[in-house]
All heavy atoms as an XYZ file, in Angstrom:
945
protein
N       9.982     -0.338     30.353
C       9.104      0.204     29.337
C       8.841     -0.835     28.244
O       7.728     -0.917     27.742
C       9.730      1.465     28.740
C       8.852      2.159     27.735
S       7.329      2.857     28.350
C       7.940      4.297     29.167
N       9.860     -1.604     27.899
C       9.689     -2.607     26.847
C       8.597     -3.604     27.211
O       7.765     -3.955     26.365
C      11.021     -3.352     26.586
O      11.984     -2.408     26.133
C      10.856     -4.435     25.545
N       8.572     -4.047     28.454
C       7.572     -5.032     28.864
C       6.160     -4.462     28.803
O       5.219     -5.162     28.427
C       7.886     -5.552     30.277
C       9.204     -6.299     30.378
C       9.332     -7.399     29.325
O       8.413     -8.183     29.104
N      10.481     -7.464     28.670
N       6.010     -3.187     29.152
C       4.697     -2.543     29.057
C       4.243     -2.456     27.606
O       3.082     -2.755     27.289
C       4.751     -1.134     29.676
O       5.163     -1.246     31.027
C       3.399     -0.448     29.596
N       5.144     -2.054     26.717
C       4.798     -1.980     25.297
C       4.395     -3.356     24.769
O       3.435     -3.503     24.020
C       5.970     -1.438     24.478
C       6.381     -0.037     24.828
C       5.457      0.986     24.224
N       5.963      2.321     24.468
C       5.298      3.250     25.135
N       4.098      3.003     25.592
N       5.825      4.432     25.331
N       5.155     -4.381     25.149
C       4.848     -5.738     24.692
C       3.514     -6.228     25.243
O       2.750     -6.884     24.533
C       5.980     -6.688     25.065
C       7.221     -6.475     24.223
C       8.304     -7.482     24.547
C       9.501     -7.276     23.626
N      10.501     -8.349     23.784
N       3.217     -5.898     26.498
C       1.937     -6.298     27.086
C       0.775     -5.632     26.346
O      -0.199     -6.302     25.972
C       1.899     -5.935     28.571
C       0.553     -6.163     29.265
C       0.207     -7.646     29.291
C       0.583     -5.585     30.672
N       0.877     -4.334     26.124
C      -0.198     -3.614     25.446
C      -0.384     -4.107     24.009
O      -1.513     -4.274     23.531
C       0.068     -2.107     25.442
C       0.030     -1.456     26.802
S      -1.588     -1.537     27.587
C      -1.313     -2.796     28.819
N       0.710     -4.375     23.330
C       0.626     -4.871     21.960
C       0.022     -6.272     21.930
O      -0.770     -6.593     21.044
C       2.002     -4.868     21.295
C       1.994     -5.282     19.854
C       1.170     -4.355     18.974
O       1.047     -3.166     19.246
N       0.589     -4.901     17.925
N       0.382     -7.093     22.890
C      -0.162     -8.448     22.948
C      -1.669     -8.421     23.183
O      -2.428     -9.113     22.501
C       0.544     -9.265     24.043
O       1.943     -9.323     23.746
C      -0.008    -10.673     24.135
N      -2.112     -7.609     24.144
C      -3.550     -7.478     24.395
C      -4.249     -6.940     23.145
O      -5.309     -7.436     22.745
C      -3.815     -6.553     25.608
C      -5.289     -6.212     25.730
C      -3.310     -7.204     26.887
N      -3.638     -5.931     22.510
C      -4.237     -5.295     21.343
C      -4.231     -6.137     20.087
O      -4.920     -5.816     19.118
N      -3.465     -7.209     20.060
C      -3.431     -8.080     18.888
C      -4.106     -9.431     19.160
O      -4.871     -9.920     18.330
C      -1.993     -8.297     18.423
N      -3.828    -10.020     20.306
C      -4.400    -11.333     20.606
C      -5.897    -11.222     20.918
O      -6.685    -12.079     20.505
C      -3.628    -12.021     21.762
C      -4.301    -13.309     22.189
C      -2.194    -12.289     21.340
N      -6.290    -10.161     21.610
C      -7.715     -9.971     21.914
C      -8.580     -9.930     20.664
O      -9.558    -10.689     20.552
N      -8.265     -9.066     19.699
C      -9.047     -9.057     18.463
C      -8.988    -10.385     17.703
O      -9.985    -10.807     17.106
C      -8.403     -7.936     17.639
C      -7.828     -7.030     18.654
C      -7.343     -7.930     19.753
N      -7.831    -11.034     17.726
C      -7.710    -12.328     17.039
C      -8.678    -13.341     17.649
O      -9.345    -14.079     16.918
C      -6.275    -12.841     17.113
N      -8.773    -13.364     18.977
C      -9.690    -14.297     19.625
C     -11.146    -13.974     19.297
O     -11.944    -14.883     19.055
C      -9.468    -14.282     21.140
C      -8.119    -14.824     21.614
C      -7.972    -14.658     23.123
C      -7.946    -16.273     21.208
N     -11.480    -12.694     19.274
C     -12.851    -12.301     18.901
C     -13.183    -12.753     17.475
O     -14.263    -13.294     17.230
C     -13.020    -10.786     19.006
S     -13.051    -10.138     20.681
N     -12.259    -12.534     16.553
C     -12.506    -12.912     15.162
C     -12.567    -14.429     14.989
O     -13.392    -14.938     14.220
C     -11.430    -12.317     14.256
C     -11.517    -10.802     14.074
C     -10.282    -10.292     13.339
C     -12.779    -10.412     13.327
N     -11.703    -15.147     15.693
C     -11.746    -16.606     15.608
C     -13.055    -17.142     16.175
O     -13.653    -18.065     15.609
C     -10.549    -17.223     16.332
C      -9.213    -17.081     15.617
C      -8.073    -17.585     16.506
C      -9.214    -17.812     14.277
N     -13.503    -16.568     17.278
C     -14.785    -16.983     17.847
C     -15.924    -16.701     16.873
O     -16.800    -17.542     16.662
C     -15.031    -16.287     19.189
C     -16.333    -16.689     19.826
C     -16.499    -17.974     20.344
C     -17.404    -15.813     19.888
C     -17.698    -18.364     20.917
C     -18.602    -16.192     20.451
C     -18.747    -17.466     20.971
O     -19.929    -17.853     21.529
N     -15.891    -15.532     16.271
C     -16.914    -15.168     15.287
C     -16.907    -16.147     14.115
O     -17.954    -16.623     13.678
C     -16.679    -13.744     14.795
C     -17.700    -13.140     13.851
C     -19.077    -13.064     14.504
C     -17.262    -11.757     13.419
N     -15.733    -16.473     13.616
C     -15.617    -17.383     12.469
C     -16.034    -18.803     12.832
O     -16.806    -19.438     12.101
C     -14.182    -17.379     11.939
N     -15.534    -19.303     13.949
C     -15.807    -20.694     14.314
C     -17.249    -20.899     14.765
O     -17.867    -21.908     14.431
C     -14.826    -21.157     15.384
C     -13.363    -21.190     14.940
C     -12.447    -21.554     16.099
C     -13.169    -22.144     13.776
N     -17.788    -19.960     15.528
C     -19.180    -20.092     15.962
C     -20.130    -20.013     14.771
O     -21.154    -20.690     14.740
C     -19.511    -19.018     16.994
N     -19.775    -19.213     13.789
C     -20.595    -19.119     12.582
C     -20.605    -20.455     11.845
O     -21.644    -20.902     11.366
C     -20.071    -18.010     11.669
C     -20.787    -17.929     10.364
N     -22.084    -17.492     10.260
C     -20.405    -18.251      9.110
C     -22.470    -17.545      9.012
N     -21.465    -17.998      8.283
N     -19.453    -21.104     11.775
C     -19.371    -22.389     11.081
C     -20.121    -23.473     11.847
O     -20.760    -24.329     11.259
C     -17.915    -22.811     10.920
C     -17.148    -21.948      9.951
C     -15.658    -22.272      9.950
O     -15.181    -23.096     10.731
N     -14.912    -21.608      9.089
N     -20.039    -23.443     13.187
C     -20.645    -24.488     14.009
C     -22.165    -24.360     14.083
O     -22.875    -25.326     13.946
C     -20.074    -24.430     15.433
C     -18.590    -24.723     15.514
C     -18.258    -26.163     15.202
O     -19.032    -27.043     15.605
O     -17.236    -26.407     14.554
N     -22.636    -23.148     14.340
C     -24.057    -22.990     14.633
C     -24.866    -22.403     13.486
O     -26.069    -22.225     13.618
C     -24.221    -22.092     15.872
O     -23.778    -20.786     15.574
N     -24.219    -22.052     12.406
C     -24.945    -21.455     11.305
C     -25.101    -19.955     11.416
O     -25.832    -19.348     10.661
N     -24.429    -19.360     12.369
C     -24.434    -17.901     12.429
C     -24.886    -17.339     13.754
O     -25.355    -18.046     14.635
N     -24.704    -16.041     13.888
C     -25.098    -15.293     15.060
C     -26.316    -14.445     14.737
O     -26.628    -14.193     13.578
C     -23.985    -14.302     15.462
C     -22.827    -14.917     16.152
C     -21.602    -15.010     15.511
C     -22.933    -15.369     17.452
C     -20.518    -15.552     16.154
C     -21.854    -15.907     18.098
C     -20.640    -16.004     17.450
N     -26.923    -13.960     15.774
C     -27.875    -12.876     15.603
C     -27.059    -11.633     15.281
O     -25.896    -11.535     15.633
C     -28.680    -12.666     16.894
C     -29.558    -13.835     17.272
C     -30.646    -14.093     16.233
O     -31.207    -13.159     15.671
N     -30.930    -15.356     15.970
N     -27.653    -10.677     14.614
C     -26.952     -9.473     14.181
C     -26.285     -8.763     15.358
O     -25.133     -8.344     15.272
C     -27.911     -8.520     13.477
C     -27.270     -7.239     13.013
S     -26.095     -7.454     11.675
C     -27.196     -7.702     10.324
N     -26.986     -8.626     16.474
C     -26.441     -7.929     17.637
C     -25.191     -8.590     18.188
O     -24.245     -7.906     18.602
N     -25.170     -9.911     18.199
C     -23.993    -10.642     18.700
C     -22.793    -10.437     17.786
O     -21.674    -10.227     18.261
C     -24.314    -12.131     18.815
C     -25.373    -12.443     19.835
C     -25.851    -13.877     19.743
O     -26.017    -14.394     18.620
O     -26.049    -14.475     20.809
N     -23.017    -10.492     16.491
C     -21.917    -10.290     15.545
C     -21.389     -8.865     15.636
O     -20.171     -8.643     15.633
C     -22.386    -10.595     14.121
N     -22.278     -7.893     15.744
C     -21.855     -6.494     15.873
C     -21.068     -6.308     17.159
O     -20.049     -5.606     17.182
C     -23.075     -5.548     15.795
C     -22.698     -4.127     16.199
C     -23.664     -5.558     14.396
N     -21.514     -6.928     18.253
C     -20.798     -6.816     19.528
C     -19.383     -7.390     19.418
O     -18.424     -6.791     19.935
C     -21.573     -7.522     20.636
N     -19.238     -8.516     18.754
C     -17.903     -9.109     18.591
C     -17.006     -8.252     17.707
O     -15.819     -8.076     18.003
C     -18.002    -10.518     18.006
C     -18.276    -11.620     19.018
C     -18.600    -12.927     18.312
C     -17.094    -11.806     19.956
N     -17.543     -7.710     16.645
C     -16.737     -6.841     15.786
C     -16.379     -5.532     16.498
O     -15.270     -5.018     16.348
C     -17.463     -6.558     14.472
C     -17.536     -7.754     13.524
C     -18.416     -7.422     12.323
C     -16.158     -8.184     13.074
N     -17.303     -5.021     17.316
C     -17.015     -3.829     18.108
C     -15.926     -4.119     19.129
O     -15.003     -3.312     19.326
C     -18.291     -3.327     18.814
O     -19.275     -3.027     17.827
C     -18.017     -2.088     19.647
N     -15.992     -5.273     19.771
C     -14.955     -5.672     20.723
C     -13.608     -5.818     20.012
O     -12.569     -5.411     20.546
C     -15.341     -6.984     21.405
N     -13.630     -6.377     18.814
C     -12.403     -6.527     18.041
C     -11.712     -5.185     17.847
O     -10.514     -5.035     18.110
C     -12.701     -7.155     16.664
O     -13.231     -8.462     16.861
C     -11.471     -7.242     15.801
N     -12.459     -4.195     17.401
C     -11.881     -2.880     17.141
C     -11.518     -2.152     18.430
O     -10.498     -1.457     18.495
C     -12.836     -2.050     16.297
C     -13.086     -2.598     14.895
C     -14.153     -1.784     14.180
C     -11.811     -2.633     14.078
N     -12.335     -2.312     19.460
C     -12.064     -1.630     20.728
C     -10.807     -2.165     21.399
O      -9.958     -1.386     21.854
C     -13.259     -1.790     21.671
O     -14.408     -1.218     21.114
N     -10.688     -3.469     21.476
C      -9.514     -4.073     22.105
C      -8.260     -3.748     21.298
O      -7.177     -3.574     21.852
C      -9.701     -5.599     22.272
C     -10.878     -5.884     23.203
C      -8.437     -6.249     22.818
C     -11.334     -7.332     23.195
N      -8.413     -3.632     19.987
C      -7.280     -3.258     19.139
C      -6.686     -1.914     19.507
O      -5.531     -1.620     19.183
N      -7.452     -1.078     20.193
C      -6.955      0.223     20.634
C      -5.766      0.126     21.585
O      -4.993      1.080     21.710
N      -5.593     -1.015     22.239
C      -4.433     -1.204     23.117
C      -3.122     -1.122     22.334
O      -2.076     -0.855     22.908
C      -4.520     -2.549     23.847
C      -5.432     -2.531     25.033
C      -6.767     -2.870     24.901
C      -4.965     -2.166     26.286
C      -7.614     -2.855     25.985
C      -5.803     -2.144     27.376
C      -7.137     -2.489     27.235
N      -3.198     -1.337     21.033
C      -1.990     -1.253     20.222
C      -1.409      0.157     20.193
O      -0.230      0.341     19.905
C      -2.269     -1.735     18.800
C      -2.608     -3.212     18.760
C      -2.837     -3.701     17.358
O      -1.886     -3.901     16.620
N      -4.100     -3.894     17.011
N      -2.238      1.149     20.509
C      -1.735      2.524     20.573
C      -0.674      2.674     21.655
O       0.230      3.500     21.534
C      -2.880      3.496     20.843
O      -3.760      3.514     19.755
N      -0.804      1.894     22.704
C       0.203      1.915     23.766
C       1.302      0.889     23.519
O       2.243      0.783     24.303
C      -0.452      1.643     25.124
N       1.199      0.152     22.431
C       2.216     -0.828     22.065
C       3.090     -0.291     20.963
O       3.924      0.592     21.177
N       2.872     -0.774     19.744
C       3.741     -0.381     18.637
C       3.635      1.101     18.302
O       4.624      1.727     17.924
C       3.457     -1.222     17.383
C       2.348     -0.688     16.532
C       2.620      0.201     15.502
C       1.035     -1.053     16.763
C       1.607      0.703     14.715
C       0.005     -0.554     15.986
C       0.303      0.332     14.963
N       2.451      1.684     18.429
C       2.262      3.071     17.996
C       3.038      4.061     18.854
O       3.411      5.129     18.380
C       0.778      3.425     17.992
N       3.290      3.706     20.102
C       4.071      4.582     20.981
C       5.554      4.254     20.948
O       6.374      5.044     21.418
C       3.565      4.447     22.422
O       2.221      4.812     22.502
N       5.873      3.116     20.428
C       7.258      2.650     20.442
C       8.188      3.506     19.592
O       9.381      3.589     19.863
C       7.309      1.186     19.987
C       8.529      0.477     20.498
O       8.834      0.545     21.681
N       9.223     -0.203     19.610
N       7.651      4.168     18.587
C       8.475      5.032     17.733
C       9.156      6.118     18.562
O      10.329      6.429     18.351
C       7.622      5.688     16.643
C       6.929      4.712     15.762
N       5.690      4.197     16.062
C       7.302      4.152     14.597
C       5.331      3.363     15.105
N       6.287      3.317     14.204
N       8.405      6.700     19.488
C       8.951      7.761     20.343
C      10.032      7.212     21.265
O      10.998      7.906     21.570
C       7.822      8.397     21.160
C       8.220      9.621     21.928
C       8.549     10.800     21.019
O       7.962     10.971     19.969
N       9.501     11.613     21.435
N       9.877      5.967     21.688
C      10.864      5.361     22.578
C      12.194      5.136     21.874
O      13.250      5.393     22.444
C      10.364      4.004     23.107
C       9.120      4.125     23.950
O       8.884      5.212     24.523
O       8.369      3.129     24.028
N      12.142      4.622     20.668
C      13.405      4.242     20.020
C      14.136      5.416     19.400
O      15.341      5.343     19.182
C      13.205      3.105     18.987
C      12.300      3.530     17.842
C      12.674      1.858     19.668
C      12.193      2.483     16.744
N      13.406      6.516     19.130
C      14.087      7.704     18.618
C      13.165      8.913     18.717
O      12.255      9.064     17.898
C      14.499      7.509     17.163
O      15.047      8.710     16.661
N      13.415      9.759     19.687
C      12.572     10.948     19.819
C      12.783     11.903     18.642
O      11.859     12.561     18.193
C      12.833     11.648     21.145
O      14.194     11.999     21.257
N      13.989     11.937     18.130
C      14.289     12.848     17.025
C      13.657     12.407     15.700
O      13.197     13.227     14.915
C      15.807     12.964     16.857
C      16.214     13.945     15.790
C      17.707     14.127     15.777
N      18.087     15.077     14.746
C      19.322     15.353     14.432
N      20.310     14.800     15.094
N      19.592     16.204     13.478
N      13.642     11.113     15.429
C      13.138     10.589     14.161
C      11.805      9.858     14.298
O      11.391      9.145     13.381
C      14.168      9.650     13.531
C      15.466     10.335     13.205
C      16.616     10.059     13.925
C      15.530     11.273     12.182
C      17.814     10.692     13.626
C      16.718     11.917     11.881
C      17.859     11.626     12.613
O      19.024     12.272     12.312
N      11.127     10.050     15.409
C       9.868      9.337     15.653
C       8.845      9.612     14.553
O       8.155      8.694     14.093
C       9.301      9.701     17.011
N       8.761     10.856     14.111
C       7.771     11.183     13.083
C       8.083     10.496     11.754
O       7.181     10.032     11.055
C       7.678     12.699     12.889
O       8.936     13.220     12.503
N       9.352     10.400     11.423
C       9.750      9.719     10.183
C       9.463      8.223     10.290
O       8.903      7.621      9.362
C      11.239      9.964      9.874
C      11.692      9.142      8.685
C      11.505     11.443      9.657
N       9.824      7.629     11.416
C       9.569      6.205     11.617
C       8.073      5.899     11.586
O       7.640      4.928     10.969
C      10.165      5.743     12.947
C      11.683      5.758     13.041
C      12.136      5.514     14.472
C      12.284      4.729     12.102
N       7.291      6.745     12.240
C       5.848      6.536     12.243
C       5.285      6.691     10.834
O       4.408      5.925     10.422
C       5.153      7.499     13.210
C       3.730      7.128     13.474
C       3.423      6.132     14.387
C       2.699      7.750     12.803
C       2.107      5.775     14.629
C       1.380      7.395     13.026
C       1.085      6.406     13.949
N       5.784      7.654     10.089
C       5.338      7.842      8.707
C       5.635      6.638      7.837
O       4.798      6.223      7.022
N       6.816      6.066      8.002
C       7.195      4.881      7.218
C       6.292      3.701      7.567
O       5.744      3.038      6.677
C       8.678      4.533      7.434
C       9.567      5.604      6.799
C       9.002      3.149      6.868
C      11.030      5.505      7.190
N       6.126      3.437      8.861
C       5.295      2.293      9.250
C       3.833      2.529      8.881
O       3.136      1.588      8.500
C       5.419      1.988     10.757
O       5.074      3.152     11.514
C       6.821      1.541     11.115
N       3.367      3.769      8.971
C       1.984      4.065      8.597
C       1.776      3.889      7.091
O       0.735      3.377      6.652
C       1.617      5.481      9.033
C       0.129      5.709      9.038
O      -0.630      4.830      9.398
N      -0.280      6.890      8.630
N       2.751      4.309      6.294
C       2.645      4.128      4.844
C       2.611      2.645      4.480
O       1.799      2.221      3.644
C       3.810      4.815      4.140
N       3.467      1.853      5.110
C       3.482      0.408      4.838
C       2.162     -0.242      5.260
O       1.635     -1.103      4.546
C       4.661     -0.255      5.539
C       6.038      0.117      5.000
C       7.133     -0.469      5.879
C       6.201     -0.333      3.563
N       1.626      0.173      6.402
C       0.357     -0.414      6.844
C      -0.792      0.003      5.935
O      -1.722     -0.773      5.712
C       0.067     -0.053      8.301
O      -0.137      1.324      8.443
N      -0.728      1.204      5.383
C      -1.761      1.634      4.431
C      -1.711      0.799      3.158
O      -2.754      0.436      2.591
C      -1.589      3.110      4.088
O      -1.851      3.900      5.218
N      -0.507      0.490      2.699
C      -0.373     -0.378      1.526
C      -0.940     -1.769      1.803
O      -1.631     -2.353      0.960
C       1.090     -0.475      1.091
C       1.684      0.783      0.477
C       3.183      0.612      0.261
C       0.990      1.122     -0.829
N      -0.652     -2.303      2.981
C      -1.193     -3.619      3.339
C      -2.705     -3.567      3.469
O      -3.399     -4.518      3.101
C      -0.571     -4.134      4.642
C       0.882     -4.526      4.507
S       1.137     -5.975      3.456
C       1.495     -5.276      1.884
N      -3.220     -2.461      3.979
C      -4.672     -2.293      4.065
C      -5.321     -2.298      2.694
O      -6.394     -2.872      2.494
N      -4.679     -1.658      1.736
C      -5.184     -1.654      0.367
C      -5.161     -3.057     -0.217
O      -6.133     -3.507     -0.834
C      -4.346     -0.700     -0.498
O      -4.411      0.613      0.065
C      -4.829     -0.670     -1.927
N      -4.075     -3.762     -0.015
C      -3.965     -5.138     -0.501
C      -5.004     -6.041      0.152
O      -5.574     -6.928     -0.497
C      -2.555     -5.680     -0.249
C      -2.438     -7.145     -0.509
C      -2.409     -7.644     -1.795
C      -2.376     -8.048      0.548
C      -2.326     -9.010     -2.040
C      -2.288     -9.404      0.314
C      -2.263     -9.881     -0.979
N      -5.267     -5.826      1.449
C      -6.193     -6.713      2.155
C      -7.624     -6.576      1.628
O      -8.380     -7.544      1.645
C      -6.149     -6.459      3.659
O      -6.673     -5.188      3.966
N      -8.005     -5.394      1.164
C      -9.333     -5.233      0.560
C      -9.438     -6.093     -0.698
O     -10.435     -6.794     -0.910
C      -9.612     -3.746      0.240
C     -10.896     -3.595     -0.563
C      -9.676     -2.930      1.519
N      -8.401     -6.062     -1.515
C      -8.368     -6.876     -2.734
C      -8.392     -8.370     -2.378
O      -9.141     -9.150     -2.977
C      -7.119     -6.529     -3.546
C      -6.976     -7.317     -4.816
C      -7.820     -7.095     -5.899
C      -6.000     -8.295     -4.936
C      -7.696     -7.826     -7.068
C      -5.861     -9.033     -6.094
C      -6.714     -8.798     -7.156
O      -6.579     -9.533     -8.307
N      -7.574     -8.755     -1.391
C      -7.514    -10.159     -0.983
C      -8.856    -10.629     -0.425
O      -9.289    -11.755     -0.694
C      -6.407    -10.361      0.052
N      -9.522     -9.772      0.327
C     -10.846    -10.116      0.854
C     -11.825    -10.371     -0.287
O     -12.597    -11.333     -0.247
C     -11.369     -8.997      1.776
O     -10.480     -8.852      2.879
C     -12.770     -9.298      2.273
N     -11.787     -9.529     -1.297
C     -12.649     -9.729     -2.461
C     -12.375    -11.049     -3.154
O     -13.307    -11.761     -3.536
N     -11.106    -11.382     -3.309
C     -10.753    -12.669     -3.931
C     -11.265    -13.842     -3.116
O     -11.811    -14.807     -3.662
C      -9.237    -12.771     -4.105
C      -8.591    -11.853     -5.137
C      -7.073    -12.027     -5.119
C      -9.145    -12.116     -6.525
N     -11.079    -13.775     -1.796
C     -11.537    -14.861     -0.919
C     -13.052    -15.003     -0.987
O     -13.583    -16.114     -1.109
C     -11.073    -14.629      0.527
C      -9.552    -14.770      0.621
C     -11.758    -15.598      1.492
C      -8.962    -14.290      1.936
N     -13.756    -13.882     -0.920
C     -15.214    -13.941     -0.948
C     -15.737    -14.421     -2.303
O     -16.712    -15.185     -2.354
C     -15.815    -12.581     -0.601
C     -15.661    -12.158      0.854
C     -16.168    -10.740      1.051
C     -16.370    -13.125      1.785
N     -15.099    -14.004     -3.381
C     -15.510    -14.478     -4.705
C     -15.291    -15.979     -4.853
O     -16.108    -16.685     -5.441
C     -14.754    -13.743     -5.807
C     -15.283    -12.339     -6.045
O     -16.393    -12.017     -5.573
O     -14.569    -11.555     -6.704
N     -14.181    -16.464     -4.319
C     -13.839    -17.880     -4.477
C     -14.610    -18.781     -3.528
O     -14.987    -19.903     -3.899
C     -12.336    -18.077     -4.272
N     -14.849    -18.320     -2.285
C     -15.423    -19.211     -1.275
C     -16.760    -18.750     -0.709
O     -17.451    -19.530     -0.073
C     -14.451    -19.375     -0.091
O     -14.331    -18.116      0.583
C     -13.095    -19.869     -0.539
N     -17.073    -17.467     -0.877
C     -18.271    -16.884     -0.276
C     -18.289    -17.091      1.239
O     -19.328    -17.323      1.840
C     -19.539    -17.455     -0.920
C     -20.715    -16.535     -0.755
O     -20.563    -15.324     -0.678
N     -21.904    -17.111     -0.688
N     -17.114    -17.022      1.872
C     -16.977    -17.333      3.287
C     -16.350    -16.181      4.068
O     -15.149    -15.933      3.961
C     -16.109    -18.582      3.459
O     -15.801    -18.788      4.812
N     -17.173    -15.509      4.867
C     -16.622    -14.490      5.756
C     -15.791    -15.136      6.855
O     -14.863    -14.529      7.379
C     -17.735    -13.632      6.358
C     -18.147    -12.535      5.446
C     -19.263    -12.489      4.667
C     -17.433    -11.320      5.188
N     -19.292    -11.314      3.940
C     -18.174    -10.586      4.252
C     -16.236    -10.792      5.648
C     -17.770     -9.341      3.776
C     -15.836     -9.552      5.182
C     -16.594     -8.839      4.260
N     -16.121    -16.362      7.221
C     -15.353    -17.063      8.249
C     -13.889    -17.173      7.841
O     -12.992    -16.966      8.661
C     -15.925    -18.454      8.508
O     -17.202    -18.352      9.086
N     -13.642    -17.488      6.594
C     -12.269    -17.598      6.105
C     -11.560    -16.238      6.160
O     -10.378    -16.157      6.501
C     -12.257    -18.157      4.684
C     -10.906    -18.533      4.098
C     -10.193    -19.547      4.986
C     -11.074    -19.084      2.702
N     -12.282    -15.188      5.855
C     -11.706    -13.839      5.937
C     -11.336    -13.521      7.383
O     -10.222    -13.060      7.676
C     -12.683    -12.782      5.388
C     -12.178    -11.371      5.658
C     -12.919    -12.994      3.898
N     -12.251    -13.781      8.322
C     -11.982    -13.502      9.731
C     -10.816    -14.335     10.254
O      -9.994    -13.850     11.035
C     -13.227    -13.750     10.582
C     -14.356    -12.806     10.309
C     -15.663    -13.219     10.440
C     -14.132    -11.497      9.912
C     -16.721    -12.359     10.196
C     -15.179    -10.621      9.651
C     -16.475    -11.059      9.802
N     -10.729    -15.580      9.828
C      -9.618    -16.432     10.246
C      -8.296    -15.889      9.715
O      -7.287    -15.887     10.423
C      -9.840    -17.868      9.769
C     -10.957    -18.570     10.497
C     -11.402    -19.857      9.817
O     -10.879    -20.195      8.727
O     -12.292    -20.522     10.370
N      -8.283    -15.426      8.477
C      -7.068    -14.853      7.905
C      -6.614    -13.607      8.644
O      -5.425    -13.427      8.928
N      -7.554    -12.743      8.985
C      -7.209    -11.529      9.733
C      -6.692    -11.898     11.121
O      -5.728    -11.302     11.615
C      -8.420    -10.577      9.816
C      -8.119     -9.389     10.717
C      -8.823    -10.101      8.427
N      -7.305    -12.893     11.746
C      -6.842    -13.341     13.066
C      -5.406    -13.858     12.997
O      -4.594    -13.573     13.884
C      -7.777    -14.425     13.612
N      -5.080    -14.580     11.947
C      -3.705    -15.078     11.777
C      -2.733    -13.912     11.639
O      -1.644    -13.918     12.244
C      -3.611    -16.031     10.559
C      -2.173    -16.307     10.165
C      -4.338    -17.334     10.855
N      -3.118    -12.885     10.898
C      -2.245    -11.709     10.751
C      -2.041    -11.026     12.104
O      -0.919    -10.641     12.453
C      -2.816    -10.730      9.703
C      -2.055     -9.416      9.703
C      -2.775    -11.368      8.325
N      -3.116    -10.880     12.881
C      -2.994    -10.318     14.231
C      -2.014    -11.133     15.076
O      -1.150    -10.579     15.763
C      -4.344    -10.316     14.942
C      -5.168     -9.060     14.804
C      -6.443     -9.114     14.233
C      -4.725     -7.834     15.286
C      -7.229     -7.979     14.123
C      -5.503     -6.695     15.177
C      -6.756     -6.773     14.602
O      -7.535     -5.651     14.511
N      -2.160    -12.460     15.044
C      -1.306    -13.319     15.870
C       0.156    -13.282     15.416
O       1.065    -13.255     16.250
C      -1.844    -14.749     15.871
C      -3.195    -14.918     16.571
C      -3.734    -16.325     16.358
C      -3.104    -14.589     18.052
N       0.384    -13.260     14.115
C       1.755    -13.143     13.611
C       2.381    -11.813     14.024
O       3.560    -11.749     14.384
C       1.792    -13.303     12.095
C       1.517    -14.696     11.556
C       1.434    -14.670     10.026
C       2.570    -15.678     12.026
N       1.586    -10.754     13.990
C       2.072     -9.454     14.435
C       2.437     -9.450     15.908
O       3.452     -8.873     16.311
N       1.617    -10.104     16.718
C       1.901    -10.186     18.151
C       3.197    -10.950     18.410
O       4.040    -10.521     19.199
C       0.738    -10.854     18.889
N       3.358    -12.071     17.723
C       4.581    -12.873     17.893
C       5.807    -12.086     17.436
O       6.839    -12.064     18.123
C       4.461    -14.214     17.120
C       5.801    -14.933     17.055
C       3.410    -15.095     17.769
N       5.702    -11.421     16.301
C       6.815    -10.619     15.808
C       7.189     -9.502     16.761
O       8.373     -9.255     17.024
N       6.179     -8.809     17.302
C       6.462     -7.720     18.238
C       7.085     -8.256     19.514
O       8.039     -7.682     20.038
C       5.178     -6.938     18.546
C       5.429     -5.622     19.218
C       5.714     -4.499     18.467
C       5.382     -5.500     20.595
C       5.955     -3.275     19.086
C       5.612     -4.291     21.221
C       5.902     -3.168     20.458
N       6.563     -9.357     20.025
C       7.134     -9.951     21.240
C       8.587    -10.368     21.030
O       9.420    -10.227     21.919
C       6.305    -11.156     21.687
C       4.986    -10.832     22.365
C       4.163    -12.098     22.553
C       5.201    -10.130     23.694
N       8.885    -10.886     19.869
C      10.240    -11.379     19.596
C      11.239    -10.262     19.311
O      12.406    -10.361     19.705
C      10.209    -12.352     18.416
N      10.803     -9.197     18.673
C      11.760     -8.220     18.141
C      11.711     -6.823     18.756
O      12.677     -6.067     18.616
C      11.556     -8.087     16.620
C      11.699     -9.363     15.817
C      11.304     -9.130     14.380
C      13.114     -9.908     15.918
N      10.628     -6.461     19.390
C      10.458     -5.076     19.832
C      11.300     -4.735     21.059
O      11.565     -5.572     21.915
C       8.997     -4.797     20.135
N      11.702     -3.494     21.108
C      12.431     -2.958     22.250
C      12.099     -1.476     22.367
O      11.898     -0.797     21.367
C      13.934     -3.126     22.048
O      14.632     -2.420     23.052
N      12.042     -0.991     23.582
C      11.817      0.439     23.771
C      13.123      1.165     24.070
O      13.122      2.352     24.373
C      10.802      0.685     24.888
O      11.313      0.198     26.106
N      14.236      0.460     23.945
C      15.544      1.087     24.128
C      15.827      2.014     22.957
O      15.503      1.706     21.811
C      16.633      0.013     24.226
C      16.449     -0.963     25.351
C      16.401     -0.305     26.720
O      17.207      0.628     26.959
O      15.541     -0.701     27.528
N      16.454      3.139     23.231
C      16.749      4.097     22.190
C      17.693      3.475     21.141
O      18.727      2.905     21.479
C      17.394      5.339     22.781
C      17.495      6.462     21.793
C      17.869      7.770     22.455
O      18.167      7.819     23.630
N      17.834      8.846     21.690
N      17.300      3.595     19.873
C      18.062      3.012     18.775
C      18.782      4.063     17.936
O      19.819      3.794     17.362
C      17.128      2.221     17.842
C      16.283      1.184     18.536
C      17.080      0.003     19.013
O      17.963     -0.472     18.300
N      16.792     -0.480     20.202
N      18.186      5.248     17.809
C      18.724      6.316     16.973
C      18.810      7.592     17.791
O      18.066      7.805     18.711
C      17.801      6.592     15.765
C      17.429      5.390     14.982
C      16.179      4.821     15.114
C      18.330      4.819     14.100
C      15.818      3.718     14.387
C      17.978      3.712     13.356
C      16.717      3.153     13.497
N      19.694      8.491     17.367
C      19.741      9.847     17.893
C      20.971     10.549     17.507
O      21.833     10.463     16.871
C      19.634      9.876     19.404
C      19.161     11.206     19.933
C      17.776     11.655     19.493
O      16.867     10.826     19.380
O      17.610     12.856     19.196
């Protein structure tokens, strides 16, 4: 089960990171995309991210069926706080550089760090009960 969770999390994190990096780098190289191409890449980013539901989002139930709801609540609260911070950070980056490419690169780095962390530390073995 651990390997399946790690595979799904890796696909759900590395896939969006690659889409965002392509969007950022192609924009810098060619001067931008047509609107449809950019929308398609952002849609792919969010769609592929859905694989994370079978990765970290399901892992709470694996490590503790009794406390899964509490664990999910804690991780969801922390991710909501980071989401709030990221809106502020995006504003700072855009004000300072006027560069969406830099924003996309930063988000891609966060995705990749999350994938590495999950691969290194995650387990579906029961931890609590």
